[in-house]
Structures are given as structure tokens and as C-alpha cells.
N, CA, C and O atoms as a GROMACS GRO file, in nm:
protein
  372
    1UNK      N    1   0.253  -1.256  -2.193
    1UNK     CA    2   0.301  -1.153  -2.282
    1UNK      C    3   0.421  -1.085  -2.217
    1UNK      O    4   0.420  -1.055  -2.097
    2UNK      N    5   0.523  -1.062  -2.295
    2UNK     CA    6   0.642  -0.994  -2.246
    2UNK      C    7   0.631  -0.844  -2.274
    2UNK      O    8   0.541  -0.799  -2.345
    3UNK      N    9   0.725  -0.769  -2.218
    3UNK     CA   10   0.729  -0.625  -2.241
    3UNK      C   11   0.746  -0.596  -2.390
    3UNK      O   12   0.679  -0.508  -2.444
    4UNK      N   13   0.835  -0.668  -2.455
    4UNK     CA   14   0.859  -0.648  -2.598
    4UNK      C   15   0.733  -0.678  -2.680
    4UNK      O   16   0.702  -0.606  -2.775
    5UNK      N   17   0.661  -0.782  -2.642
    5UNK     CA   18   0.537  -0.815  -2.713
    5UNK      C   19   0.432  -0.707  -2.692
    5UNK      O   20   0.359  -0.673  -2.785
    6UNK      N   21   0.424  -0.653  -2.571
    6UNK     CA   22   0.329  -0.545  -2.543
    6UNK      C   23   0.362  -0.422  -2.629
    6UNK      O   24   0.273  -0.362  -2.689
    7UNK      N   25   0.488  -0.386  -2.634
    7UNK     CA   26   0.529  -0.271  -2.714
    7UNK      C   27   0.496  -0.294  -2.862
    7UNK      O   28   0.448  -0.203  -2.930
    8UNK      N   29   0.521  -0.414  -2.910
    8UNK     CA   30   0.493  -0.446  -3.050
    8UNK      C   31   0.343  -0.438  -3.080
    8UNK      O   32   0.303  -0.387  -3.185
    9UNK      N   33   0.261  -0.488  -2.989
    9UNK     CA   34   0.116  -0.483  -3.010
    9UNK      C   35   0.063  -0.340  -3.007
    9UNK      O   36  -0.025  -0.304  -3.085
   10UNK      N   37   0.117  -0.258  -2.916
   10UNK     CA   38   0.076  -0.118  -2.912
   10UNK      C   39   0.122  -0.048  -3.039
   10UNK      O   40   0.050   0.036  -3.094
   11UNK      N   41   0.240  -0.081  -3.086
   11UNK     CA   42   0.294  -0.021  -3.209
   11UNK      C   43   0.205  -0.054  -3.329
   11UNK      O   44   0.183   0.032  -3.415
   12UNK      N   45   0.156  -0.175  -3.335
   12UNK     CA   46   0.073  -0.218  -3.448
   12UNK      C   47  -0.072  -0.170  -3.437
   12UNK      O   48  -0.148  -0.182  -3.533
   13UNK      N   49  -0.109  -0.115  -3.322
   13UNK     CA   50  -0.244  -0.064  -3.303
   13UNK      C   51  -0.268   0.053  -3.397
   13UNK      O   52  -0.186   0.144  -3.406
   14UNK      N   53  -0.379   0.051  -3.467
   14UNK     CA   54  -0.409   0.154  -3.567
   14UNK      C   55  -0.418   0.295  -3.508
   14UNK      O   56  -0.393   0.392  -3.579
   15UNK      N   57  -0.452   0.307  -3.381
   15UNK     CA   58  -0.469   0.438  -3.319
   15UNK      C   59  -0.337   0.513  -3.302
   15UNK      O   60  -0.336   0.635  -3.291
   16UNK      N   61  -0.226   0.441  -3.299
   16UNK     CA   62  -0.096   0.503  -3.273
   16UNK      C   63   0.002   0.486  -3.389
   16UNK      O   64   0.122   0.476  -3.367
   17UNK      N   65  -0.047   0.483  -3.509
   17UNK     CA   66   0.036   0.455  -3.626
   17UNK      C   67   0.155   0.550  -3.644
   17UNK      O   68   0.259   0.507  -3.695
   18UNK      N   69   0.143   0.674  -3.605
   18UNK     CA   70   0.249   0.770  -3.630
   18UNK      C   71   0.366   0.765  -3.534
   18UNK      O   72   0.470   0.826  -3.560
   19UNK      N   73   0.353   0.694  -3.423
   19UNK     CA   74   0.459   0.694  -3.322
   19UNK      C   75   0.564   0.586  -3.348
   19UNK      O   76   0.529   0.474  -3.385
   20UNK      N   77   0.691   0.620  -3.329
   20UNK     CA   78   0.796   0.517  -3.344
   20UNK      C   79   0.798   0.423  -3.223
   20UNK      O   80   0.749   0.457  -3.115
   21UNK      N   81   0.856   0.306  -3.242
   21UNK     CA   82   0.863   0.205  -3.135
   21UNK      C   83   0.932   0.261  -3.010
   21UNK      O   84   0.891   0.230  -2.898
   22UNK      N   85   1.035   0.342  -3.028
   22UNK     CA   86   1.109   0.397  -2.914
   22UNK      C   87   1.017   0.483  -2.827
   22UNK      O   88   1.022   0.475  -2.705
   23UNK      N   89   0.934   0.564  -2.890
   23UNK     CA   90   0.841   0.649  -2.815
   23UNK      C   91   0.737   0.565  -2.742
   23UNK      O   92   0.700   0.595  -2.628
   24UNK      N   93   0.691   0.459  -2.807
   24UNK     CA   94   0.594   0.369  -2.743
   24UNK      C   95   0.658   0.297  -2.625
   24UNK      O   96   0.595   0.281  -2.521
   25UNK      N   97   0.783   0.254  -2.640
   25UNK     CA   98   0.854   0.187  -2.530
   25UNK      C   99   0.869   0.282  -2.411
   25UNK      O  100   0.850   0.240  -2.296
   26UNK      N  101   0.902   0.407  -2.438
   26UNK     CA  102   0.913   0.506  -2.330
   26UNK      C  103   0.778   0.529  -2.263
   26UNK      O  104   0.770   0.546  -2.141
   27UNK      N  105   0.671   0.531  -2.343
   27UNK     CA  106   0.537   0.550  -2.289
   27UNK      C  107   0.497   0.432  -2.199
   27UNK      O  108   0.442   0.452  -2.091
   28UNK      N  109   0.524   0.311  -2.244
   28UNK     CA  110   0.493   0.192  -2.164
   28UNK      C  111   0.571   0.194  -2.033
   28UNK      O  112   0.515   0.168  -1.926
   29UNK      N  113   0.699   0.226  -2.040
   29UNK     CA  114   0.781   0.237  -1.918
   29UNK      C  115   0.724   0.341  -1.824
   29UNK      O  116   0.716   0.319  -1.703
   30UNK      N  117   0.686   0.455  -1.878
   30UNK     CA  118   0.631   0.563  -1.797
   30UNK      C  119   0.500   0.522  -1.729
   30UNK      O  120   0.480   0.552  -1.612
   31UNK      N  121   0.413   0.454  -1.802
   31UNK     CA  122   0.285   0.410  -1.744
   31UNK      C  123   0.310   0.315  -1.628
   31UNK      O  124   0.248   0.329  -1.522
   32UNK      N  125   0.399   0.218  -1.646
   32UNK     CA  126   0.424   0.123  -1.538
   32UNK      C  127   0.497   0.186  -1.420
   32UNK      O  128   0.474   0.147  -1.305
   33UNK      N  129   0.584   0.283  -1.446
   33UNK     CA  130   0.650   0.356  -1.337
   33UNK      C  131   0.546   0.435  -1.256
   33UNK      O  132   0.550   0.434  -1.133
   34UNK      N  133   0.455   0.502  -1.326
   34UNK     CA  134   0.350   0.577  -1.256
   34UNK      C  135   0.255   0.486  -1.179
   34UNK      O  136   0.210   0.520  -1.070
   35UNK      N  137   0.226   0.370  -1.236
   35UNK     CA  138   0.142   0.272  -1.168
   35UNK      C  139   0.208   0.229  -1.037
   35UNK      O  140   0.143   0.226  -0.932
   36UNK      N  141   0.335   0.195  -1.042
   36UNK     CA  142   0.408   0.151  -0.923
   36UNK      C  143   0.414   0.262  -0.818
   36UNK      O  144   0.394   0.237  -0.700
   37UNK      N  145   0.443   0.385  -0.862
   37UNK     CA  146   0.449   0.497  -0.768
   37UNK      C  147   0.313   0.524  -0.706
   37UNK      O  148   0.304   0.556  -0.588
   38UNK      N  149   0.206   0.510  -0.785
   38UNK     CA  150   0.071   0.530  -0.734
   38UNK      C  151   0.034   0.427  -0.629
   38UNK      O  152  -0.029   0.460  -0.528
   39UNK      N  153   0.073   0.303  -0.651
   39UNK     CA  154   0.045   0.198  -0.553
   39UNK      C  155   0.122   0.224  -0.424
   39UNK      O  156   0.067   0.210  -0.315
   40UNK      N  157   0.249   0.263  -0.436
   40UNK     CA  158   0.329   0.288  -0.317
   40UNK      C  159   0.279   0.411  -0.240
   40UNK      O  160   0.283   0.412  -0.117
   41UNK      N  161   0.231   0.513  -0.310
   41UNK     CA  162   0.185   0.636  -0.246
   41UNK      C  163   0.046   0.620  -0.185
   41UNK      O  164   0.025   0.653  -0.068
   42UNK      N  165  -0.049   0.569  -0.264
   42UNK     CA  166  -0.189   0.563  -0.222
   42UNK      C  167  -0.230   0.427  -0.167
   42UNK      O  168  -0.336   0.414  -0.106
   43UNK      N  169  -0.148   0.326  -0.188
   43UNK     CA  170  -0.182   0.192  -0.140
   43UNK      C  171  -0.272   0.115  -0.235
   43UNK      O  172  -0.308   0.000  -0.207
   44UNK      N  173  -0.309   0.178  -0.347
   44UNK     CA  174  -0.394   0.106  -0.444
   44UNK      C  175  -0.389   0.176  -0.579
   44UNK      O  176  -0.354   0.293  -0.590
   45UNK      N  177  -0.426   0.100  -0.682
   45UNK     CA  178  -0.444   0.153  -0.816
   45UNK      C  179  -0.558   0.074  -0.879
   45UNK      O  180  -0.553  -0.048  -0.884
   46UNK      N  181  -0.660   0.145  -0.926
   46UNK     CA  182  -0.776   0.079  -0.985
   46UNK      C  183  -0.792   0.123  -1.129
   46UNK      O  184  -0.784   0.242  -1.160
   47UNK      N  185  -0.814   0.027  -1.216
   47UNK     CA  186  -0.842   0.055  -1.357
   47UNK      C  187  -0.976  -0.011  -1.388
   47UNK      O  188  -0.985  -0.133  -1.396
   48UNK      N  189  -1.082   0.070  -1.407
   48UNK     CA  190  -1.216   0.015  -1.430
   48UNK      C  191  -1.219  -0.082  -1.548
   48UNK      O  192  -1.163  -0.056  -1.654
   49UNK      N  193  -1.285  -0.194  -1.527
   49UNK     CA  194  -1.295  -0.296  -1.630
   49UNK      C  195  -1.178  -0.391  -1.633
   49UNK      O  196  -1.184  -0.495  -1.700
   50UNK      N  197  -1.072  -0.359  -1.562
   50UNK     CA  198  -0.954  -0.447  -1.558
   50UNK      C  199  -0.935  -0.504  -1.418
   50UNK      O  200  -0.933  -0.626  -1.401
   51UNK      N  201  -0.920  -0.416  -1.317
   51UNK     CA  202  -0.904  -0.465  -1.182
   51UNK      C  203  -0.836  -0.365  -1.092
   51UNK      O  204  -0.817  -0.248  -1.127
   52UNK      N  205  -0.799  -0.413  -0.973
   52UNK     CA  206  -0.738  -0.326  -0.873
   52UNK      C  207  -0.612  -0.391  -0.816
   52UNK      O  208  -0.610  -0.510  -0.784
   53UNK      N  209  -0.507  -0.310  -0.805
   53UNK     CA  210  -0.384  -0.350  -0.740
   53UNK      C  211  -0.385  -0.286  -0.601
   53UNK      O  212  -0.412  -0.167  -0.588
   54UNK      N  213  -0.355  -0.364  -0.498
   54UNK     CA  214  -0.356  -0.313  -0.362
   54UNK      C  215  -0.225  -0.348  -0.292
   54UNK      O  216  -0.170  -0.456  -0.311
   55UNK      N  217  -0.178  -0.254  -0.211
   55UNK     CA  218  -0.060  -0.277  -0.130
   55UNK      C  219  -0.104  -0.348  -0.003
   55UNK      O  220  -0.197  -0.304   0.064
   56UNK      N  221  -0.038  -0.458   0.030
   56UNK     CA  222  -0.075  -0.536   0.147
   56UNK      C  223   0.047  -0.553   0.236
   56UNK      O  224   0.156  -0.585   0.189
   57UNK      N  225   0.028  -0.533   0.365
   57UNK     CA  226   0.136  -0.553   0.461
   57UNK      C  227   0.121  -0.691   0.522
   57UNK      O  228   0.014  -0.726   0.574
   58UNK      N  229   0.225  -0.769   0.517
   58UNK     CA  230   0.224  -0.903   0.576
   58UNK      C  231   0.301  -0.899   0.708
   58UNK      O  232   0.407  -0.838   0.717
   59UNK      N  233   0.246  -0.964   0.808
   59UNK     CA  234   0.308  -0.969   0.940
   59UNK      C  235   0.424  -1.069   0.940
   59UNK      O  236   0.432  -1.157   0.855
   60UNK      N  237   0.511  -1.052   1.037
   60UNK     CA  238   0.618  -1.149   1.057
   60UNK      C  239   0.555  -1.282   1.095
   60UNK      O  240   0.456  -1.286   1.168
   61UNK      N  241   0.613  -1.392   1.043
   61UNK     CA  242   0.556  -1.523   1.074
   61UNK      C  243   0.664  -1.630   1.074
   61UNK      O  244   0.777  -1.607   1.028
   62UNK      N  245   0.630  -1.743   1.124
   62UNK     CA  246   0.721  -1.857   1.128
   62UNK      C  247   0.701  -1.941   1.002
   62UNK      O  248   0.589  -1.958   0.954
   63UNK      N  249   0.810  -1.992   0.950
   63UNK     CA  250   0.806  -2.078   0.833
   63UNK      C  251   0.903  -2.194   0.852
   63UNK      O  252   0.966  -2.206   0.957
   64UNK      N  253   0.913  -2.276   0.752
   64UNK     CA  254   1.000  -2.392   0.762
   64UNK      C  255   1.083  -2.403   0.635
   64UNK      O  256   1.030  -2.394   0.524
   65UNK      N  257   1.215  -2.422   0.652
   65UNK     CA  258   1.304  -2.444   0.539
   65UNK      C  259   1.274  -2.584   0.486
   65UNK      O  260   1.294  -2.682   0.558
   66UNK      N  261   1.227  -2.597   0.361
   66UNK     CA  262   1.190  -2.729   0.310
   66UNK      C  263   1.308  -2.825   0.293
   66UNK      O  264   1.289  -2.947   0.293
   67UNK      N  265   1.429  -2.772   0.279
   67UNK     CA  266   1.544  -2.860   0.262
   67UNK      C  267   1.593  -2.919   0.394
   67UNK      O  268   1.631  -3.036   0.400
   68UNK      N  269   1.591  -2.836   0.500
   68UNK     CA  270   1.645  -2.882   0.629
   68UNK      C  271   1.538  -2.911   0.732
   68UNK      O  272   1.562  -2.982   0.830
   69UNK      N  273   1.418  -2.857   0.712
   69UNK     CA  274   1.311  -2.874   0.809
   69UNK      C  275   1.322  -2.778   0.926
   69UNK      O  276   1.239  -2.781   1.018
   70UNK      N  277   1.424  -2.692   0.924
   70UNK     CA  278   1.448  -2.599   1.034
   70UNK      C  279   1.345  -2.486   1.031
   70UNK      O  280   1.309  -2.437   0.924
   71UNK      N  281   1.296  -2.445   1.149
   71UNK     CA  282   1.202  -2.334   1.160
   71UNK      C  283   1.277  -2.203   1.140
   71UNK      O  284   1.383  -2.180   1.197
   72UNK      N  285   1.219  -2.116   1.057
   72UNK     CA  286   1.278  -1.986   1.029
   72UNK      C  287   1.174  -1.877   1.052
   72UNK      O  288   1.054  -1.904   1.056
   73UNK      N  289   1.221  -1.755   1.068
   73UNK     CA  290   1.132  -1.640   1.083
   73UNK      C  291   1.128  -1.566   0.949
   73UNK      O  292   1.232  -1.527   0.896
   74UNK      N  293   1.008  -1.547   0.897
   74UNK     CA  294   0.990  -1.471   0.774
   74UNK      C  295   0.954  -1.330   0.816
   74UNK      O  296   0.853  -1.308   0.883
   75UNK      N  297   1.037  -1.234   0.778
   75UNK     CA  298   1.020  -1.095   0.822
   75UNK      C  299   0.891  -1.034   0.766
   75UNK      O  300   0.840  -1.078   0.663
   76UNK      N  301   0.840  -0.934   0.835
   76UNK     CA  302   0.726  -0.858   0.786
   76UNK      C  303   0.767  -0.787   0.658
   76UNK      O  304   0.880  -0.738   0.647
   77UNK      N  305   0.677  -0.780   0.563
   77UNK     CA  306   0.709  -0.714   0.437
   77UNK      C  307   0.581  -0.669   0.368
   77UNK      O  308   0.470  -0.706   0.406
   78UNK      N  309   0.599  -0.588   0.264
   78UNK     CA  310   0.487  -0.541   0.184
   78UNK      C  311   0.483  -0.620   0.054
   78UNK      O  312   0.587  -0.662   0.002
   79UNK      N  313   0.363  -0.640   0.002
   79UNK     CA  314   0.346  -0.707  -0.125
   79UNK      C  315   0.229  -0.642  -0.198
   79UNK      O  316   0.156  -0.561  -0.141
   80UNK      N  317   0.212  -0.677  -0.322
   80UNK     CA  318   0.102  -0.622  -0.401
   80UNK      C  319   0.009  -0.736  -0.440
   80UNK      O  320   0.054  -0.841  -0.486
   81UNK      N  321  -0.121  -0.714  -0.421
   81UNK     CA  322  -0.221  -0.810  -0.462
   81UNK      C  323  -0.300  -0.752  -0.580
   81UNK      O  324  -0.304  -0.631  -0.599
   82UNK      N  325  -0.361  -0.839  -0.657
   82UNK     CA  326  -0.443  -0.796  -0.770
   82UNK      C  327  -0.578  -0.863  -0.760
   82UNK      O  328  -0.589  -0.984  -0.737
   83UNK      N  329  -0.682  -0.783  -0.777
   83UNK     CA  330  -0.818  -0.835  -0.780
   83UNK      C  331  -0.881  -0.796  -0.913
   83UNK      O  332  -0.900  -0.677  -0.939
   84UNK      N  333  -0.912  -0.895  -0.998
   84UNK     CA  334  -0.968  -0.861  -1.129
   84UNK      C  335  -1.109  -0.804  -1.117
   84UNK      O  336  -1.185  -0.840  -1.027
   85UNK      N  337  -1.144  -0.716  -1.211
   85UNK     CA  338  -1.278  -0.660  -1.217
   85UNK      C  339  -1.375  -0.768  -1.262
   85UNK      O  340  -1.336  -0.862  -1.331
   86UNK      N  341  -1.501  -0.757  -1.224
   86UNK     CA  342  -1.600  -0.858  -1.266
   86UNK      C  343  -1.607  -0.877  -1.418
   86UNK      O  344  -1.625  -0.989  -1.465
   87UNK      N  345  -1.593  -0.770  -1.494
   87UNK     CA  346  -1.599  -0.783  -1.640
   87UNK      C  347  -1.481  -0.862  -1.694
   87UNK      O  348  -1.496  -0.938  -1.789
   88UNK      N  349  -1.364  -0.846  -1.634
   88UNK     CA  350  -1.247  -0.923  -1.676
   88UNK      C  351  -1.266  -1.070  -1.639
   88UNK      O  352  -1.236  -1.159  -1.719
   89UNK      N  353  -1.317  -1.096  -1.520
   89UNK     CA  354  -1.342  -1.235  -1.479
   89UNK      C  355  -1.442  -1.303  -1.571
   89UNK      O  356  -1.425  -1.419  -1.607
   90UNK      N  357  -1.547  -1.230  -1.609
   90UNK     CA  358  -1.648  -1.285  -1.699
   90UNK      C  359  -1.589  -1.319  -1.835
   90UNK      O  360  -1.627  -1.419  -1.896
   91UNK      N  361  -1.497  -1.238  -1.883
   91UNK     CA  362  -1.439  -1.261  -2.015
   91UNK      C  363  -1.347  -1.383  -2.019
   91UNK      O  364  -1.316  -1.433  -2.126
   92UNK      N  365  -1.304  -1.431  -1.903
   92UNK     CA  366  -1.215  -1.546  -1.897
   92UNK      C  367  -1.290  -1.679  -1.910
   92UNK      O  368  -1.228  -1.783  -1.932
   93UNK      N  369  -1.419  -1.675  -1.897
   93UNK     CA  370  -1.498  -1.800  -1.902
   93UNK      C  371  -1.519  -1.850  -2.040
   93UNK      O  372  -1.583  -1.953  -2.059
   0.00000   0.00000   0.00000
């Protein structure tokens, strides 16, 4: 699903019939901005029934350039992991 598709589905939701698409788009942007800020600040964001996003620090490591075979150093960096809630995992079966 793309951002535009998400906005369209929220727009068509009966609970939000009175809101224009522009307001819904701003709301979606705001939710994702707050989610990202929450992960960066607290190191995690959990939504019951959906899952948890966690900030993970990766150590510096050695890698290999697949084109040349040359050994390279991959710098330490942060990434985000997602762990689905058990109810979400069950619904995928």
C-alpha cells in the first residue's frame, strides 16, 4: 500500500466522512512524523495488536564488495526493526 492509497482508504472510512482529503493527508503525515520522533527519542514504539518498532544499533563490521570482491568496512549505524504482535501474525495465516 502506498501513502496515497492509505489516505484514500482513510478518506473512504465511514468514521471520518466529514474530513477533506487534505486534512487526512496532514493527519497521516503527522502520525508518521510522531512515530519516527518517538522511536528516535525512546528507542521504541509499540502499538498493541499491530507490533513494535525498535531502534537497533549495529556495530562496525567487515563486508565484501560483490562486484570487486574487495573487503570493506561497514560503519556502525542505527536501524529500525519491527516485530509483529501475535494477533497480527495469527491473522496472516
